[in-house]
Backbone as a chain_set.jsonl record, in Angstrom:
{"seq": "MANNKPTARKRRLARALKGNRAVPAWVVARTSGRIRTNPKRRNWRRDRLKV", "coords": {"N": [[0.931, -1.175, 0.115], [0.498, 2.157, -0.781], [2.345, 5.074, 0.363], [1.343, 7.815, 0.08], [-1.169, 8.763, 1.152], [-4.059, 9.478, 3.262], [-3.898, 8.715, 6.757], [-6.151, 7.875, 8.045], [-7.753, 6.807, 5.962], [-6.255, 4.876, 5.0], [-6.333, 2.997, 7.286], [-9.02, 2.398, 7.035], [-9.007, 1.079, 4.487], [-7.349, -1.012, 5.267], [-8.479, -2.531, 7.013], [-10.807, -3.369, 5.521], [-9.231, -5.026, 3.779], [-8.565, -7.011, 5.537], [-11.015, -8.048, 6.211], [-11.727, -9.512, 4.01], [-11.846, -12.293, 3.427], [-12.057, -16.048, 3.354], [-14.627, -17.82, 5.022], [-13.637, -19.436, 8.148], [-12.582, -22.851, 8.251], [-13.151, -24.272, 10.738], [-15.603, -22.733, 11.382], [-17.322, -23.587, 9.609], [-17.272, -26.353, 10.015], [-18.477, -26.238, 12.759], [-20.955, -25.193, 12.311], [-22.182, -26.975, 10.938], [-22.016, -27.119, 8.208], [-23.889, -25.192, 7.364], [-23.191, -22.406, 7.256], [-21.196, -21.437, 4.819], [-20.105, -19.543, 3.058], [-18.735, -16.112, 3.03], [-20.604, -13.257, 3.311], [-19.6, -10.71, 2.85], [-17.605, -10.879, 1.289], [-15.531, -9.591, -1.333], [-14.463, -8.706, -4.761], [-11.352, -7.213, -5.614], [-11.3, -6.008, -8.346], [-13.705, -5.849, -9.292], [-15.525, -4.727, -7.473], [-15.894, -1.519, -5.981], [-14.454, 0.193, -3.207], [-16.021, 2.296, -0.876], [-14.39, 4.276, 0.544]], "CA": [[0.052, -0.097, 0.186], [1.334, 3.342, -1.006], [2.346, 6.008, 1.66], [0.713, 9.005, -0.08], [-2.631, 8.675, 1.329], [-4.244, 9.843, 4.605], [-3.777, 7.423, 7.664], [-7.628, 7.225, 8.435], [-8.262, 5.936, 4.823], [-5.188, 3.765, 4.964], [-6.794, 2.2, 8.132], [-10.223, 1.636, 6.623], [-8.474, 0.117, 3.579], [-6.595, -2.106, 5.853], [-9.682, -3.301, 7.687], [-11.536, -4.158, 4.369], [-8.436, -6.125, 3.265], [-8.512, -8.128, 6.536], [-12.351, -8.678, 6.183], [-11.9, -9.825, 2.7], [-11.327, -13.552, 3.32], [-13.224, -17.017, 3.526], [-15.086, -18.365, 6.391], [-12.693, -20.559, 8.576], [-12.943, -24.376, 8.273], [-13.773, -24.452, 11.967], [-16.968, -22.227, 11.496], [-18.101, -24.538, 8.656], [-17.615, -27.657, 10.793], [-19.261, -25.944, 13.952], [-22.263, -24.884, 11.846], [-22.598, -28.332, 10.106], [-22.016, -26.744, 6.688], [-24.914, -24.204, 7.133], [-22.508, -21.352, 6.862], [-20.117, -21.728, 4.051], [-19.709, -18.281, 2.348], [-18.704, -14.793, 3.708], [-21.488, -12.456, 2.397], [-18.948, -9.52, 2.677], [-16.39, -11.232, 0.325], [-15.636, -8.757, -2.654], [-13.282, -8.822, -5.641], [-10.81, -5.777, -5.84], [-11.565, -5.352, -9.396], [-15.223, -5.691, -9.635], [-16.217, -3.813, -6.418], [-14.987, -0.481, -5.413], [-14.764, 0.548, -1.768], [-16.27, 3.735, -0.636], [-13.609, 4.702, 1.808]], "C": [[1.003, 1.205, 0.106], [1.371, 4.069, 0.336], [1.608, 7.248, 1.521], [-0.519, 9.245, 0.039], [-3.008, 8.846, 2.944], [-4.288, 8.473, 5.51], [-5.12, 6.897, 7.879], [-7.993, 6.482, 7.137], [-7.594, 4.735, 4.673], [-5.847, 2.662, 5.953], [-8.193, 1.625, 7.641], [-9.756, 0.736, 5.517], [-7.857, -1.335, 4.136], [-7.585, -3.081, 6.498], [-10.616, -4.07, 6.725], [-10.56, -5.122, 3.822], [-8.347, -7.278, 4.167], [-9.867, -8.945, 6.405], [-12.646, -9.384, 5.083], [-11.401, -11.456, 2.547], [-12.621, -14.65, 3.543], [-13.564, -17.164, 4.773], [-14.141, -19.453, 6.798], [-13.189, -21.853, 8.606], [-13.698, -24.673, 9.534], [-15.216, -24.086, 12.064], [-17.965, -23.291, 10.727], [-18.461, -25.723, 9.266], [-18.535, -27.361, 11.917], [-20.736, -25.924, 13.547], [-22.919, -26.02, 11.106], [-22.87, -28.006, 8.671], [-23.148, -25.707, 6.36], [-24.349, -23.002, 6.68], [-21.226, -21.731, 6.077], [-19.461, -20.517, 3.234], [-19.675, -17.271, 3.291], [-19.714, -13.819, 2.861], [-20.801, -11.168, 2.287], [-17.758, -9.647, 1.788], [-16.488, -10.329, -0.861], [-14.289, -9.021, -3.373], [-12.797, -7.259, -5.669], [-10.915, -5.13, -7.127], [-12.892, -4.937, -9.878], [-15.793, -4.628, -8.663], [-15.389, -2.73, -5.825], [-15.365, -0.121, -4.02], [-15.161, 1.955, -1.698], [-15.651, 4.117, 0.705], [-12.915, 6.075, 1.526]], "O": [[2.041, 1.32, 0.757], [0.621, 3.787, 1.27], [1.207, 7.827, 2.53], [-1.101, 9.893, -0.831], [-2.262, 8.359, 3.794], [-4.639, 7.379, 5.069], [-5.328, 5.684, 7.913], [-8.603, 5.428, 7.315], [-8.137, 3.695, 4.299], [-5.927, 1.506, 5.539], [-8.458, 0.442, 7.852], [-10.125, -0.435, 5.603], [-7.893, -2.432, 3.578], [-7.434, -4.302, 6.465], [-11.118, -5.159, 7.001], [-11.067, -6.139, 3.348], [-8.095, -8.402, 3.731], [-9.923, -10.173, 6.463], [-13.75, -9.925, 5.027], [-10.651, -11.792, 1.63], [-13.783, -14.342, 3.806], [-12.866, -16.677, 5.662], [-13.82, -20.322, 5.987], [-14.338, -21.979, 9.03], [-14.778, -25.261, 9.471], [-16.023, -24.812, 12.645], [-19.055, -23.703, 11.123], [-19.596, -26.196, 9.205], [-19.423, -28.192, 12.11], [-21.618, -26.471, 14.21], [-24.086, -25.965, 10.719], [-23.784, -28.519, 8.026], [-23.338, -25.381, 5.188], [-24.904, -22.452, 5.729], [-20.289, -22.288, 6.65], [-18.31, -20.623, 2.809], [-20.387, -17.335, 4.294], [-19.478, -13.7, 1.659], [-21.402, -10.367, 1.571], [-17.006, -8.701, 1.553], [-17.584, -10.301, -1.422], [-13.264, -9.43, -2.828], [-13.559, -6.294, -5.728], [-10.701, -3.921, -7.227], [-13.168, -3.997, -10.624], [-16.496, -3.716, -9.1], [-14.329, -2.967, -5.246], [-16.551, -0.136, -3.692], [-14.632, 2.768, -2.456], [-16.28, 4.246, 1.755], [-12.232, 6.611, 2.399]]}, "num_chains": 1, "name": "protein.A"}
């Protein structure tokens, strides 16, 4: 991530980066496969963030 952007925006981007991952295997196991996908998952090319 480049340095020439405000810190607040950088923090929001970092949070979005961390949230953009699959559901852990233990969650799928614990819920007996009812929860498999993350509804907040997004692709960096398709979906623009409003941060």
